PQR file with spaces between the fields and no chain letter, atoms N, CA, C, O and H, PARSE charges and radii, in Angstrom:
ATOM       1  N    UNK     1      -0.824  -35.604  -13.022 -0.4000 1.5000
ATOM       2  CA   UNK     1      -1.591  -34.499  -13.563 -0.0000 2.0000
ATOM       3  C    UNK     1      -1.376  -33.274  -12.693  0.5500 1.7000
ATOM       4  O    UNK     1      -0.996  -33.365  -11.525 -0.5500 1.4000
ATOM       5  N    UNK     2      -1.623  -32.171  -13.281 -0.4000 1.5000
ATOM       6  CA   UNK     2      -1.490  -30.911  -12.549 -0.0000 2.0000
ATOM       7  C    UNK     2      -2.821  -30.172  -12.563  0.5500 1.7000
ATOM       8  O    UNK     2      -3.784  -30.604  -13.197 -0.5500 1.4000
ATOM       9  H    UNK     2      -1.932  -32.097  -14.229  0.4000 1.0000
ATOM      10  N    UNK     3      -2.853  -29.057  -11.856 -0.4000 1.5000
ATOM      11  CA   UNK     3      -4.064  -28.247  -11.831 -0.0000 2.0000
ATOM      12  C    UNK     3      -4.359  -27.632  -13.183  0.5500 1.7000
ATOM      13  O    UNK     3      -5.516  -27.434  -13.553 -0.5500 1.4000
ATOM      14  H    UNK     3      -2.071  -28.706  -11.342  0.4000 1.0000
ATOM      15  N    UNK     4      -3.299  -27.335  -13.912 -0.4000 1.5000
ATOM      16  CA   UNK     4      -3.455  -26.595  -15.158 -0.0000 2.0000
ATOM      17  C    UNK     4      -3.142  -27.482  -16.354  0.5500 1.7000
ATOM      18  O    UNK     4      -2.191  -28.263  -16.332 -0.5500 1.4000
ATOM      19  H    UNK     4      -2.359  -27.497  -13.611  0.4000 1.0000
ATOM      20  N    UNK     5      -3.930  -27.355  -17.369 -0.4000 1.5000
ATOM      21  CA   UNK     5      -3.671  -28.040  -18.619 -0.0000 2.0000
ATOM      22  C    UNK     5      -3.308  -26.986  -19.648  0.5500 1.7000
ATOM      23  O    UNK     5      -3.925  -25.922  -19.711 -0.5500 1.4000
ATOM      24  H    UNK     5      -4.703  -26.720  -17.387  0.4000 1.0000
ATOM      25  N    UNK     6      -2.311  -27.287  -20.444 -0.4000 1.5000
ATOM      26  CA   UNK     6      -1.880  -26.357  -21.459 -0.0000 2.0000
ATOM      27  C    UNK     6      -1.811  -27.090  -22.776  0.5500 1.7000
ATOM      28  O    UNK     6      -1.376  -28.240  -22.832 -0.5500 1.4000
ATOM      29  H    UNK     6      -1.810  -28.151  -20.393  0.4000 1.0000
ATOM      30  N    UNK     7      -2.229  -26.444  -23.818 -0.4000 1.5000
ATOM      31  CA   UNK     7      -2.208  -27.059  -25.131 -0.0000 2.0000
ATOM      32  C    UNK     7      -1.417  -26.173  -26.069  0.5500 1.7000
ATOM      33  O    UNK     7      -1.565  -24.951  -26.047 -0.5500 1.4000
ATOM      34  H    UNK     7      -2.582  -25.510  -23.773  0.4000 1.0000
ATOM      35  N    UNK     8      -0.578  -26.779  -26.891 -0.4000 1.5000
ATOM      36  CA   UNK     8       0.173  -26.021  -27.879 -0.0000 2.0000
ATOM      37  C    UNK     8       0.419  -26.899  -29.092  0.5500 1.7000
ATOM      38  O    UNK     8       0.437  -28.126  -28.995 -0.5500 1.4000
ATOM      39  H    UNK     8      -0.458  -27.772  -26.909  0.4000 1.0000
ATOM      40  N    UNK     9       0.605  -26.264  -30.218 -0.4000 1.5000
ATOM      41  CA   UNK     9       0.862  -26.975  -31.463 -0.0000 2.0000
ATOM      42  C    UNK     9       2.361  -27.023  -31.710  0.5500 1.7000
ATOM      43  O    UNK     9       3.073  -26.052  -31.456 -0.5500 1.4000
ATOM      44  H    UNK     9       0.591  -25.267  -30.297  0.4000 1.0000
ATOM      45  N    UNK    10       2.828  -28.146  -32.202 -0.4000 1.5000
ATOM      46  CA   UNK    10       4.232  -28.304  -32.561 -0.0000 2.0000
ATOM      47  C    UNK    10       4.304  -28.376  -34.071  0.5500 1.7000
ATOM      48  O    UNK    10       3.582  -29.146  -34.705 -0.5500 1.4000
ATOM      49  H    UNK    10       2.249  -28.935  -32.408  0.4000 1.0000
ATOM      50  N    UNK    11       5.175  -27.575  -34.636 -0.4000 1.5000
ATOM      51  CA   UNK    11       5.324  -27.540  -36.083 -0.0000 2.0000
ATOM      52  C    UNK    11       6.786  -27.797  -36.432  0.5500 1.7000
ATOM      53  O    UNK    11       7.671  -27.108  -35.924 -0.5500 1.4000
ATOM      54  H    UNK    11       5.761  -26.950  -34.121  0.4000 1.0000
ATOM      55  N    UNK    12       7.045  -28.760  -37.278 -0.4000 1.5000
ATOM      56  CA   UNK    12       8.413  -29.080  -37.673 -0.0000 2.0000
ATOM      57  C    UNK    12       8.859  -28.118  -38.768  0.5500 1.7000
ATOM      58  O    UNK    12       8.182  -27.943  -39.781 -0.5500 1.4000
ATOM      59  H    UNK    12       6.326  -29.319  -37.691  0.4000 1.0000
ATOM      60  N    UNK    13      10.022  -27.497  -38.539 -0.4000 1.5000
ATOM      61  CA   UNK    13      10.604  -26.587  -39.521 -0.0000 2.0000
ATOM      62  C    UNK    13      12.089  -26.881  -39.612  0.5500 1.7000
ATOM      63  O    UNK    13      12.678  -27.411  -38.669 -0.5500 1.4000
ATOM      64  H    UNK    13      10.573  -27.639  -37.717  0.4000 1.0000
ATOM      65  N    UNK    14      12.700  -26.542  -40.740 -0.4000 1.5000
ATOM      66  CA   UNK    14      14.140  -26.775  -40.861 -0.0000 2.0000
ATOM      67  C    UNK    14      14.928  -25.852  -39.929  0.5500 1.7000
ATOM      68  O    UNK    14      14.448  -24.789  -39.537 -0.5500 1.4000
ATOM      69  H    UNK    14      12.222  -26.111  -41.505  0.4000 1.0000
ATOM      70  N    UNK    15      16.132  -26.274  -39.585 -0.4000 1.5000
ATOM      71  CA   UNK    15      16.988  -25.485  -38.705 -0.0000 2.0000
ATOM      72  C    UNK    15      17.206  -24.075  -39.241  0.5500 1.7000
ATOM      73  O    UNK    15      17.239  -23.115  -38.471 -0.5500 1.4000
ATOM      74  H    UNK    15      16.521  -27.138  -39.904  0.4000 1.0000
ATOM      75  N    UNK    16      17.352  -23.948  -40.543 -0.4000 1.5000
ATOM      76  CA   UNK    16      17.648  -22.644  -41.145 -0.0000 2.0000
ATOM      77  C    UNK    16      16.574  -21.607  -40.820  0.5500 1.7000
ATOM      78  O    UNK    16      16.880  -20.421  -40.697 -0.5500 1.4000
ATOM      79  H    UNK    16      17.325  -24.728  -41.168  0.4000 1.0000
ATOM      80  N    UNK    17      15.331  -22.039  -40.680 -0.4000 1.5000
ATOM      81  CA   UNK    17      14.249  -21.102  -40.358 -0.0000 2.0000
ATOM      82  C    UNK    17      14.468  -20.466  -38.981  0.5500 1.7000
ATOM      83  O    UNK    17      14.338  -19.251  -38.832 -0.5500 1.4000
ATOM      84  H    UNK    17      15.083  -23.002  -40.780  0.4000 1.0000
ATOM      85  N    UNK    18      14.792  -21.261  -38.003 -0.4000 1.5000
ATOM      86  CA   UNK    18      15.021  -20.764  -36.655 -0.0000 2.0000
ATOM      87  C    UNK    18      16.319  -19.954  -36.575  0.5500 1.7000
ATOM      88  O    UNK    18      16.372  -18.932  -35.890 -0.5500 1.4000
ATOM      89  H    UNK    18      14.898  -22.248  -38.124  0.4000 1.0000
ATOM      90  N    UNK    19      17.360  -20.409  -37.273 -0.4000 1.5000
ATOM      91  CA   UNK    19      18.644  -19.711  -37.266 -0.0000 2.0000
ATOM      92  C    UNK    19      18.528  -18.320  -37.872  0.5500 1.7000
ATOM      93  O    UNK    19      19.193  -17.391  -37.414 -0.5500 1.4000
ATOM      94  H    UNK    19      17.316  -21.238  -37.829  0.4000 1.0000
ATOM      95  N    UNK    20      17.700  -18.165  -38.889 -0.4000 1.5000
ATOM      96  CA   UNK    20      17.490  -16.841  -39.499 -0.0000 2.0000
ATOM      97  C    UNK    20      16.728  -15.920  -38.550  0.5500 1.7000
ATOM      98  O    UNK    20      17.020  -14.727  -38.468 -0.5500 1.4000
ATOM      99  H    UNK    20      17.159  -18.920  -39.261  0.4000 1.0000
ATOM     100  N    UNK    21      15.769  -16.465  -37.849 -0.4000 1.5000
ATOM     101  CA   UNK    21      14.937  -15.669  -36.957 -0.0000 2.0000
ATOM     102  C    UNK    21      15.683  -15.282  -35.677  0.5500 1.7000
ATOM     103  O    UNK    21      15.522  -14.167  -35.180 -0.5500 1.4000
ATOM     104  H    UNK    21      15.532  -17.434  -37.915  0.4000 1.0000
ATOM     105  N    UNK    22      16.496  -16.193  -35.142 -0.4000 1.5000
ATOM     106  CA   UNK    22      17.227  -15.961  -33.893 -0.0000 2.0000
ATOM     107  C    UNK    22      18.688  -16.368  -34.059  0.5500 1.7000
ATOM     108  O    UNK    22      19.092  -17.397  -33.516 -0.5500 1.4000
ATOM     109  H    UNK    22      16.627  -17.098  -35.545  0.4000 1.0000
ATOM     110  N    UNK    23      19.484  -15.609  -34.780 -0.4000 1.5000
ATOM     111  CA   UNK    23      20.859  -16.029  -35.062 -0.0000 2.0000
ATOM     112  C    UNK    23      21.750  -16.126  -33.823  0.5500 1.7000
ATOM     113  O    UNK    23      22.725  -16.877  -33.828 -0.5500 1.4000
ATOM     114  H    UNK    23      19.156  -14.773  -35.221  0.4000 1.0000
ATOM     115  N    UNK    24      21.436  -15.390  -32.779 -0.4000 1.5000
ATOM     116  CA   UNK    24      22.280  -15.424  -31.586 -0.0000 2.0000
ATOM     117  C    UNK    24      21.804  -16.440  -30.551  0.5500 1.7000
ATOM     118  O    UNK    24      22.424  -16.564  -29.494 -0.5500 1.4000
ATOM     119  H    UNK    24      20.644  -14.779  -32.776  0.4000 1.0000
ATOM     120  N    UNK    25      20.740  -17.156  -30.818 -0.4000 1.5000
ATOM     121  CA   UNK    25      20.193  -18.077  -29.836 -0.0000 2.0000
ATOM     122  C    UNK    25      20.344  -19.547  -30.196  0.5500 1.7000
ATOM     123  O    UNK    25      20.135  -20.410  -29.344 -0.5500 1.4000
ATOM     124  H    UNK    25      20.237  -17.055  -31.676  0.4000 1.0000
ATOM     125  N    UNK    26      20.696  -19.846  -31.412 -0.4000 1.5000
ATOM     126  CA   UNK    26      20.678  -21.230  -31.877 -0.0000 2.0000
ATOM     127  C    UNK    26      22.096  -21.774  -32.003  0.5500 1.7000
ATOM     128  O    UNK    26      22.968  -21.133  -32.589 -0.5500 1.4000
ATOM     129  H    UNK    26      20.866  -19.145  -32.105  0.4000 1.0000
ATOM     130  N    UNK    27      22.311  -22.945  -31.456 -0.4000 1.5000
ATOM     131  CA   UNK    27      23.596  -23.619  -31.568 -0.0000 2.0000
ATOM     132  C    UNK    27      23.327  -24.967  -32.205  0.5500 1.7000
ATOM     133  O    UNK    27      22.579  -25.779  -31.661 -0.5500 1.4000
ATOM     134  H    UNK    27      21.603  -23.465  -30.980  0.4000 1.0000
ATOM     135  N    UNK    28      23.925  -25.203  -33.342 -0.4000 1.5000
ATOM     136  CA   UNK    28      23.671  -26.442  -34.071 -0.0000 2.0000
ATOM     137  C    UNK    28      24.883  -27.361  -33.980  0.5500 1.7000
ATOM     138  O    UNK    28      26.027  -26.911  -34.037 -0.5500 1.4000
ATOM     139  H    UNK    28      24.533  -24.543  -33.785  0.4000 1.0000
ATOM     140  N    UNK    29      24.612  -28.654  -33.837 -0.4000 1.5000
ATOM     141  CA   UNK    29      25.643  -29.689  -33.813 -0.0000 2.0000
ATOM     142  C    UNK    29      26.678  -29.451  -32.718  0.5500 1.7000
ATOM     143  O    UNK    29      27.876  -29.623  -32.944 -0.5500 1.4000
ATOM     144  H    UNK    29      23.682  -29.019  -33.790  0.4000 1.0000
ATOM     145  N    UNK    30      26.228  -29.066  -31.560 -0.4000 1.5000
ATOM     146  CA   UNK    30      27.105  -28.879  -30.415 -0.0000 2.0000
ATOM     147  C    UNK    30      26.876  -30.015  -29.433  0.5500 1.7000
ATOM     148  O    UNK    30      25.735  -30.358  -29.121 -0.5500 1.4000
ATOM     149  H    UNK    30      25.255  -28.927  -31.377  0.4000 1.0000
ATOM     150  N    UNK    31      27.962  -30.593  -28.950 -0.4000 1.5000
ATOM     151  CA   UNK    31      27.863  -31.677  -27.989 -0.0000 2.0000
ATOM     152  C    UNK    31      27.852  -31.080  -26.589  0.5500 1.7000
ATOM     153  O    UNK    31      28.785  -30.386  -26.184 -0.5500 1.4000
ATOM     154  H    UNK    31      28.889  -30.314  -29.204  0.4000 1.0000
ATOM     155  N    UNK    32      26.800  -31.358  -25.873 -0.4000 1.5000
ATOM     156  CA   UNK    32      26.653  -30.852  -24.516 -0.0000 2.0000
ATOM     157  C    UNK    32      27.267  -31.854  -23.549  0.5500 1.7000
ATOM     158  O    UNK    32      26.855  -33.012  -23.496 -0.5500 1.4000
ATOM     159  H    UNK    32      26.043  -31.921  -26.202  0.4000 1.0000
ATOM     160  N    UNK    33      28.248  -31.403  -22.790 -0.4000 1.5000
ATOM     161  CA   UNK    33      28.926  -32.270  -21.822 -0.0000 2.0000
ATOM     162  C    UNK    33      28.204  -32.278  -20.482  0.5500 1.7000
ATOM     163  O    UNK    33      28.036  -33.324  -19.854 -0.5500 1.4000
ATOM     164  H    UNK    33      28.583  -30.461  -22.833  0.4000 1.0000
ATOM     165  N    UNK    34      27.780  -31.092  -20.055 -0.4000 1.5000
ATOM     166  CA   UNK    34      27.188  -30.977  -18.726 -0.0000 2.0000
ATOM     167  C    UNK    34      26.239  -29.792  -18.690  0.5500 1.7000
ATOM     168  O    UNK    34      26.429  -28.806  -19.402 -0.5500 1.4000
ATOM     169  H    UNK    34      27.916  -30.242  -20.564  0.4000 1.0000
ATOM     170  N    UNK    35      25.225  -29.896  -17.861 -0.4000 1.5000
ATOM     171  CA   UNK    35      24.238  -28.841  -17.685 -0.0000 2.0000
ATOM     172  C    UNK    35      24.145  -28.523  -16.201  0.5500 1.7000
ATOM     173  O    UNK    35      23.806  -29.390  -15.395 -0.5500 1.4000
ATOM     174  H    UNK    35      25.070  -30.696  -17.281  0.4000 1.0000
ATOM     175  N    UNK    36      24.446  -27.280  -15.840 -0.4000 1.5000
ATOM     176  CA   UNK    36      24.340  -26.831  -14.455 -0.0000 2.0000
ATOM     177  C    UNK    36      23.057  -26.017  -14.331  0.5500 1.7000
ATOM     178  O    UNK    36      23.029  -24.839  -14.687 -0.5500 1.4000
ATOM     179  H    UNK    36      24.722  -26.576  -16.494  0.4000 1.0000
ATOM     180  N    UNK    37      22.004  -26.640  -13.830 -0.4000 1.5000
ATOM     181  CA   UNK    37      20.710  -25.965  -13.750 -0.0000 2.0000
ATOM     182  C    UNK    37      20.648  -24.936  -12.630  0.5500 1.7000
ATOM     183  O    UNK    37      19.837  -24.012  -12.695 -0.5500 1.4000
ATOM     184  H    UNK    37      22.027  -27.597  -13.541  0.4000 1.0000
ATOM     185  N    UNK    38      21.479  -25.072  -11.609 -0.4000 1.5000
ATOM     186  CA   UNK    38      21.494  -24.088  -10.524 -0.0000 2.0000
ATOM     187  C    UNK    38      22.066  -22.755  -10.997  0.5500 1.7000
ATOM     188  O    UNK    38      21.515  -21.696  -10.697 -0.5500 1.4000
ATOM     189  H    UNK    38      22.137  -25.823  -11.556  0.4000 1.0000
ATOM     190  N    UNK    39      23.170  -22.811  -11.737 -0.4000 1.5000
ATOM     191  CA   UNK    39      23.805  -21.590  -12.236 -0.0000 2.0000
ATOM     192  C    UNK    39      23.373  -21.249  -13.654  0.5500 1.7000
ATOM     193  O    UNK    39      23.764  -20.210  -14.185 -0.5500 1.4000
ATOM     194  H    UNK    39      23.618  -23.671  -11.981  0.4000 1.0000
ATOM     195  N    UNK    40      22.579  -22.103  -14.271 -0.4000 1.5000
ATOM     196  CA   UNK    40      22.075  -21.947  -15.634 -0.0000 2.0000
ATOM     197  C    UNK    40      23.218  -21.774  -16.637  0.5500 1.7000
ATOM     198  O    UNK    40      23.297  -20.777  -17.354 -0.5500 1.4000
ATOM     199  H    UNK    40      22.261  -22.947  -13.840  0.4000 1.0000
ATOM     200  N    UNK    41      24.089  -22.765  -16.664 -0.4000 1.5000
ATOM     201  CA   UNK    41      25.227  -22.764  -17.576 -0.0000 2.0000
ATOM     202  C    UNK    41      25.289  -24.098  -18.313  0.5500 1.7000
ATOM     203  O    UNK    41      25.136  -25.157  -17.705 -0.5500 1.4000
ATOM     204  H    UNK    41      24.025  -23.575  -16.081  0.4000 1.0000
ATOM     205  N    UNK    42      25.514  -24.039  -19.627 -0.4000 1.5000
ATOM     206  CA   UNK    42      25.769  -25.218  -20.445 -0.0000 2.0000
ATOM     207  C    UNK    42      27.278  -25.350  -20.627  0.5500 1.7000
ATOM     208  O    UNK    42      27.960  -24.362  -20.901 -0.5500 1.4000
ATOM     209  H    UNK    42      25.638  -23.178  -20.121  0.4000 1.0000
ATOM     210  N    UNK    43      27.789  -26.543  -20.480 -0.4000 1.5000
ATOM     211  CA   UNK    43      29.198  -26.810  -20.716 -0.0000 2.0000
ATOM     212  C    UNK    43      29.301  -27.686  -21.955  0.5500 1.7000
ATOM     213  O    UNK    43      28.816  -28.818  -21.961 -0.5500 1.4000
ATOM     214  H    UNK    43      27.234  -27.345  -20.257  0.4000 1.0000
ATOM     215  N    UNK    44      29.930  -27.167  -23.006 -0.4000 1.5000
ATOM     216  CA   UNK    44      30.031  -27.872  -24.282 -0.0000 2.0000
ATOM     217  C    UNK    44      31.373  -28.580  -24.398  0.5500 1.7000
ATOM     218  O    UNK    44      32.325  -28.256  -23.688 -0.5500 1.4000
ATOM     219  H    UNK    44      30.324  -26.248  -23.002  0.4000 1.0000
ATOM     220  N    UNK    45      31.436  -29.553  -25.303 -0.4000 1.5000
ATOM     221  CA   UNK    45      32.647  -30.355  -25.484 -0.0000 2.0000
ATOM     222  C    UNK    45      33.812  -29.544  -26.041  0.5500 1.7000
ATOM     223  O    UNK    45      34.964  -29.949  -25.888 -0.5500 1.4000
ATOM     224  H    UNK    45      30.663  -29.817  -25.880  0.4000 1.0000
ATOM     225  N    UNK    46      33.541  -28.411  -26.682 -0.4000 1.5000
ATOM     226  CA   UNK    46      34.610  -27.573  -27.238 -0.0000 2.0000
ATOM     227  C    UNK    46      35.063  -26.508  -26.233  0.5500 1.7000
ATOM     228  O    UNK    46      35.612  -25.478  -26.625 -0.5500 1.4000
ATOM     229  H    UNK    46      32.604  -28.082  -26.807  0.4000 1.0000
ATOM     230  N    UNK    47      34.833  -26.756  -24.936 -0.4000 1.5000
ATOM     231  CA   UNK    47      35.225  -25.867  -23.826 -0.0000 2.0000
ATOM     232  C    UNK    47      34.495  -24.528  -23.813  0.5500 1.7000
ATOM     233  O    UNK    47      34.963  -23.575  -23.189 -0.5500 1.4000
ATOM     234  H    UNK    47      34.387  -27.592  -24.618  0.4000 1.0000
ATOM     235  N    UNK    48      33.371  -24.447  -24.484 -0.4000 1.5000
ATOM     236  CA   UNK    48      32.546  -23.232  -24.465 -0.0000 2.0000
ATOM     237  C    UNK    48      31.522  -23.367  -23.352  0.5500 1.7000
ATOM     238  O    UNK    48      30.900  -24.416  -23.187 -0.5500 1.4000
ATOM     239  H    UNK    48      32.991  -25.221  -24.991  0.4000 1.0000
ATOM     240  N    UNK    49      31.356  -22.292  -22.591 -0.4000 1.5000
ATOM     241  CA   UNK    49      30.318  -22.239  -21.557 -0.0000 2.0000
ATOM     242  C    UNK    49      29.280  -21.220  -21.993  0.5500 1.7000
ATOM     243  O    UNK    49      29.615  -20.111  -22.411 -0.5500 1.4000
ATOM     244  H    UNK    49      31.861  -21.440  -22.725  0.4000 1.0000
ATOM     245  N    UNK    50      28.024  -21.607  -21.891 -0.4000 1.5000
ATOM     246  CA   UNK    50      26.937  -20.740  -22.342 -0.0000 2.0000
ATOM     247  C    UNK    50      25.987  -20.505  -21.179  0.5500 1.7000
ATOM     248  O    UNK    50      25.395  -21.442  -20.644 -0.5500 1.4000
ATOM     249  H    UNK    50      27.752  -22.508  -21.552  0.4000 1.0000
ATOM     250  N    UNK    51      25.853  -19.254  -20.798 -0.4000 1.5000
ATOM     251  CA   UNK    51      24.901  -18.859  -19.759 -0.0000 2.0000
ATOM     252  C    UNK    51      23.535  -18.707  -20.432  0.5500 1.7000
ATOM     253  O    UNK    51      23.440  -18.155  -21.528 -0.5500 1.4000
ATOM     254  H    UNK    51      26.334  -18.493  -21.231  0.4000 1.0000
ATOM     255  N    UNK    52      22.487  -19.194  -19.780 -0.4000 1.5000
ATOM     256  CA   UNK    52      21.158  -19.095  -20.372 -0.0000 2.0000
ATOM     257  C    UNK    52      20.152  -18.601  -19.348  0.5500 1.7000
ATOM     258  O    UNK    52      20.340  -18.736  -18.139 -0.5500 1.4000
ATOM     259  H    UNK    52      22.565  -19.643  -18.890  0.4000 1.0000
ATOM     260  N    UNK    53      19.090  -18.030  -19.864 -0.4000 1.5000
ATOM     261  CA   UNK    53      17.955  -17.623  -19.044 -0.0000 2.0000
ATOM     262  C    UNK    53      16.838  -18.645  -19.209  0.5500 1.7000
ATOM     263  O    UNK    53      16.273  -19.132  -18.230 -0.5500 1.4000
ATOM     264  H    UNK    53      18.937  -17.920  -20.846  0.4000 1.0000
ATOM     265  N    UNK    54      16.530  -18.963  -20.473 -0.4000 1.5000
ATOM     266  CA   UNK    54      15.564  -20.008  -20.809 -0.0000 2.0000
ATOM     267  C    UNK    54      16.252  -20.954  -21.771  0.5500 1.7000
ATOM     268  O    UNK    54      17.085  -20.533  -22.574 -0.5500 1.4000
ATOM     269  H    UNK    54      16.989  -18.567  -21.268  0.4000 1.0000
ATOM     270  N    UNK    55      15.909  -22.231  -21.695 -0.4000 1.5000
ATOM     271  CA   UNK    55      16.610  -23.228  -22.487 -0.0000 2.0000
ATOM     272  C    UNK    55      15.633  -24.201  -23.130  0.5500 1.7000
ATOM     273  O    UNK    55      14.709  -24.698  -22.487 -0.5500 1.4000
ATOM     274  H    UNK    55      15.233  -22.573  -21.043  0.4000 1.0000
ATOM     275  N    UNK    56      15.858  -24.464  -24.416 -0.4000 1.5000
ATOM     276  CA   UNK    56      15.099  -25.487  -25.134 -0.0000 2.0000
ATOM     277  C    UNK    56      16.118  -26.356  -25.859  0.5500 1.7000
ATOM     278  O    UNK    56      16.859  -25.863  -26.710 -0.5500 1.4000
ATOM     279  H    UNK    56      16.609  -24.060  -24.939  0.4000 1.0000
ATOM     280  N    UNK    57      16.160  -27.635  -25.534 -0.4000 1.5000
ATOM     281  CA   UNK    57      17.095  -28.556  -26.180 -0.0000 2.0000
ATOM     282  C    UNK    57      16.315  -29.405  -27.174  0.5500 1.7000
ATOM     283  O    UNK    57      15.390  -30.122  -26.793 -0.5500 1.4000
ATOM     284  H    UNK    57      15.558  -28.035  -24.843  0.4000 1.0000
ATOM     285  N    UNK    58      16.688  -29.323  -28.447 -0.4000 1.5000
ATOM     286  CA   UNK    58      16.038  -30.097  -29.499 -0.0000 2.0000
ATOM     287  C    UNK    58      17.031  -31.121  -30.015  0.5500 1.7000
ATOM     288  O    UNK    58      18.129  -30.769  -30.447 -0.5500 1.4000
ATOM     289  H    UNK    58      17.439  -28.740  -28.757  0.4000 1.0000
ATOM     290  N    UNK    59      16.648  -32.377  -29.971 -0.4000 1.5000
ATOM     291  CA   UNK    59      17.570  -33.441  -30.345 -0.0000 2.0000
ATOM     292  C    UNK    59      17.323  -33.977  -31.759  0.5500 1.7000
ATOM     293  O    UNK    59      18.105  -34.791  -32.251 -0.5500 1.4000
ATOM     294  H    UNK    59      15.756  -32.663  -29.620  0.4000 1.0000
ATOM     295  N    UNK    60      16.276  -33.543  -32.398 -0.4000 1.5000
ATOM     296  CA   UNK    60      15.976  -34.044  -33.724 -0.0000 2.0000
ATOM     297  C    UNK    60      15.190  -35.341  -33.714  0.5500 1.7000
ATOM     298  O    UNK    60      14.979  -35.951  -34.762 -0.5500 1.4000
ATOM     299  H    UNK    60      15.641  -32.881  -31.998  0.4000 1.0000
ATOM     300  N    UNK    61      14.759  -35.762  -32.546 -0.4000 1.5000
ATOM     301  CA   UNK    61      13.994  -37.000  -32.438 -0.0000 2.0000
ATOM     302  C    UNK    61      12.618  -36.840  -33.090  0.5500 1.7000
ATOM     303  O    UNK    61      12.078  -35.738  -33.181 -0.5500 1.4000
ATOM     304  H    UNK    61      14.930  -35.266  -31.694  0.4000 1.0000
ATOM     305  N    UNK    62      12.087  -37.932  -33.524 -0.4000 1.5000
ATOM     306  CA   UNK    62      10.745  -37.929  -34.114 -0.0000 2.0000
ATOM     307  C    UNK    62       9.889  -38.951  -33.368  0.5500 1.7000
ATOM     308  O    UNK    62      10.396  -39.991  -32.948 -0.5500 1.4000
ATOM     309  H    UNK    62      12.526  -38.828  -33.450  0.4000 1.0000
ATOM     310  N    UNK    63       8.627  -38.671  -33.204 -0.4000 1.5000
ATOM     311  CA   UNK    63       7.765  -39.617  -32.481 -0.0000 2.0000
ATOM     312  C    UNK    63       7.555  -40.893  -33.288  0.5500 1.7000
ATOM     313  O    UNK    63       7.534  -40.878  -34.519 -0.5500 1.4000
ATOM     314  H    UNK    63       8.216  -37.825  -33.545  0.4000 1.0000
ATOM     315  N    UNK    64       7.401  -41.989  -32.567 -0.4000 1.5000
ATOM     316  CA   UNK    64       7.088  -43.272  -33.201 -0.0000 2.0000
ATOM     317  C    UNK    64       5.584  -43.319  -33.414  0.5500 1.7000
ATOM     318  O    UNK    64       4.813  -43.297  -32.455 -0.5500 1.4000
ATOM     319  H    UNK    64       7.418  -42.001  -31.567  0.4000 1.0000
ATOM     320  N    UNK    65       5.179  -43.381  -34.647 -0.4000 1.5000
ATOM     321  CA   UNK    65       3.756  -43.355  -34.986 -0.0000 2.0000
ATOM     322  C    UNK    65       3.325  -44.762  -35.392  0.5500 1.7000
ATOM     323  O    UNK    65       3.855  -45.344  -36.338 -0.5500 1.4000
ATOM     324  H    UNK    65       5.806  -43.398  -35.426  0.4000 1.0000
ATOM     325  N    UNK    66       2.367  -45.284  -34.665 -0.4000 1.5000
ATOM     326  CA   UNK    66       1.832  -46.607  -34.998 -0.0000 2.0000
ATOM     327  C    UNK    66       0.750  -46.483  -36.051  0.5500 1.7000
ATOM     328  O    UNK    66      -0.062  -45.559  -36.010 -0.5500 1.4000
ATOM     329  H    UNK    66       1.937  -44.811  -33.896  0.4000 1.0000
ATOM     330  N    UNK    67       0.735  -47.403  -36.985 -0.4000 1.5000
ATOM     331  CA   UNK    67      -0.296  -47.358  -38.037 -0.0000 2.0000
ATOM     332  C    UNK    67      -1.304  -48.443  -37.860  0.5500 1.7000
ATOM     333  O    UNK    67      -2.238  -48.553  -38.653 -0.5500 1.4000
ATOM     334  H    UNK    67       1.395  -48.154  -37.019  0.4000 1.0000
């Protein structure tokens, strides 16, 4: 636990919604080979290097919900 608690809502939306809102920030179906957190660079399998300031990686996973 930490000193601070933060609460936020997560809302599932299709990729197209985010791509329309931020066309220069979203990379779809890219294989990430390596992540250099010190230099803040993503190394992709297609030899593309992407410098980032803030990073959010979404894998498409869904939570396992018990009934």
